[in-house]
C-alpha positions as CSV (number, residue, x, y, z in Angstrom):
1,Q,104.7,-3.6,-13.5
2,V,107.7,-4.3,-16.1
3,Q,107.8,-7.6,-17.7
4,L,110.1,-9.0,-19.8
5,V,110.5,-12.0,-22.5
6,E,113.5,-12.9,-23.9
7,S,113.8,-14.4,-27.5
8,G,116.2,-14.9,-30.5
9,G,118.6,-18.1,-28.7
10,G,119.1,-21.3,-30.4
11,L,122.1,-23.6,-31.5
12,V,125.1,-21.3,-33.1
13,Q,128.4,-22.8,-34.4
14,A,131.9,-21.1,-33.5
15,R,132.5,-18.0,-35.3
16,G,128.8,-17.2,-36.2
17,S,126.5,-14.4,-35.3
18,L,123.0,-14.3,-33.1
19,R,120.2,-11.4,-32.2
20,L,118.6,-11.9,-28.8
21,S,115.7,-9.7,-28.5
22,C,114.0,-8.6,-25.1
23,A,110.9,-7.3,-25.2
24,A,109.2,-4.9,-22.4
25,S,105.8,-4.7,-21.1
26,G,104.9,-1.3,-19.6
27,S,105.5,2.6,-19.9
28,T,108.6,3.4,-18.2
29,F,110.9,1.1,-20.5
30,S,112.4,4.5,-22.1
31,R,113.4,5.5,-19.3
32,N,115.0,1.9,-17.8
33,T,118.4,1.3,-17.9
34,M,118.6,-2.3,-19.4
35,A,121.0,-5.0,-19.0
36,W,122.0,-8.1,-19.9
37,D,123.6,-11.4,-17.9
38,R,124.4,-14.7,-19.0
39,Q,124.7,-17.8,-16.3
40,A,126.5,-20.7,-17.8
41,P,126.3,-24.4,-16.7
42,G,127.3,-24.9,-13.1
43,K,128.7,-21.3,-13.2
44,Q,127.7,-18.3,-11.7
45,R,125.3,-15.2,-13.4
46,E,127.9,-12.8,-15.3
47,W,127.1,-9.4,-16.1
48,V,127.4,-8.9,-20.1
49,A,126.0,-5.3,-20.9
50,L,124.3,-2.3,-20.5
51,I,122.2,0.1,-22.0
52,T,121.5,3.7,-20.5
53,S,118.1,5.5,-21.0
54,S,120.7,7.8,-23.1
55,G,121.9,5.1,-24.8
56,F,125.2,4.7,-23.1
57,T,127.0,1.6,-23.5
58,T,129.1,-0.7,-21.7
59,Y,130.4,-4.3,-21.9
60,A,132.1,-6.8,-19.6
61,D,135.7,-7.5,-21.1
62,S,134.9,-11.0,-22.3
63,V,132.6,-9.7,-24.9
64,K,133.8,-6.2,-25.6
65,G,133.9,-5.9,-29.4
66,R,132.0,-9.1,-30.4
67,F,128.8,-8.1,-28.6
68,T,126.4,-4.7,-29.4
69,I,123.7,-3.8,-27.1
70,S,121.2,-1.4,-28.5
71,R,117.1,-0.7,-27.9
72,D,114.5,0.5,-29.6
73,N,112.1,2.9,-27.6
74,A,109.3,2.8,-29.9
75,K,109.5,-1.0,-29.8
76,S,110.3,-1.2,-25.8
77,T,112.6,-3.8,-27.2
78,V,116.7,-4.4,-26.0
79,Y,118.9,-6.5,-28.1
80,L,121.8,-8.0,-28.2
81,Q,123.4,-8.6,-31.5
82,M,126.4,-11.3,-30.6
83,S,129.0,-11.9,-33.4
84,G,132.7,-14.2,-33.2
85,L,130.8,-16.4,-30.9
86,K,132.8,-19.1,-29.4
87,P,131.7,-21.9,-27.3
88,E,132.2,-20.2,-23.9
89,D,129.9,-17.9,-24.7
90,T,127.1,-20.9,-24.2
91,A,124.9,-19.8,-21.2
92,V,121.3,-19.0,-20.9
93,Y,121.2,-14.9,-21.5
94,Y,118.4,-12.8,-19.3
95,C,118.0,-9.5,-19.5
96,H,116.6,-7.1,-17.0
97,T,116.1,-3.8,-15.5
98,G,117.8,-4.3,-12.2
99,L,114.7,-5.0,-10.2
100,V,113.2,-7.0,-13.3
101,W,114.3,-10.0,-14.9
102,G,112.9,-12.2,-18.2
103,Q,112.5,-15.8,-18.3
104,G,115.7,-16.3,-20.1
105,T,116.3,-17.6,-23.6
106,Q,119.2,-20.5,-24.3
107,V,122.6,-19.8,-26.2
108,T,124.6,-22.7,-27.1
109,V,127.9,-22.5,-29.7
110,S,128.7,-25.4,-30.9
111,S,132.4,-26.1,-31.4
């Protein structure tokens, strides 16, 4: 059973940057499509970005051009590099495989 642990969240000023990490346990990481979602206070969870096992990436329109998803299969880790952050990016960010979810990491962007 894959387990996912996110890290790297925090408080950042608008237009700043953060890099989130999601470390996976288990031997199947390299074969998994990985994704990031987020949930802002009082809002529904929103898909953010996805990366397939072959490295194909896709993004929500709201983050396209500002966020970059990547993976390091040797480290069983997926990353979300966030730049040009806006207050509306404030949310708990979750990585997942579609079936398995991490516990989330809080990102707060101050104006």
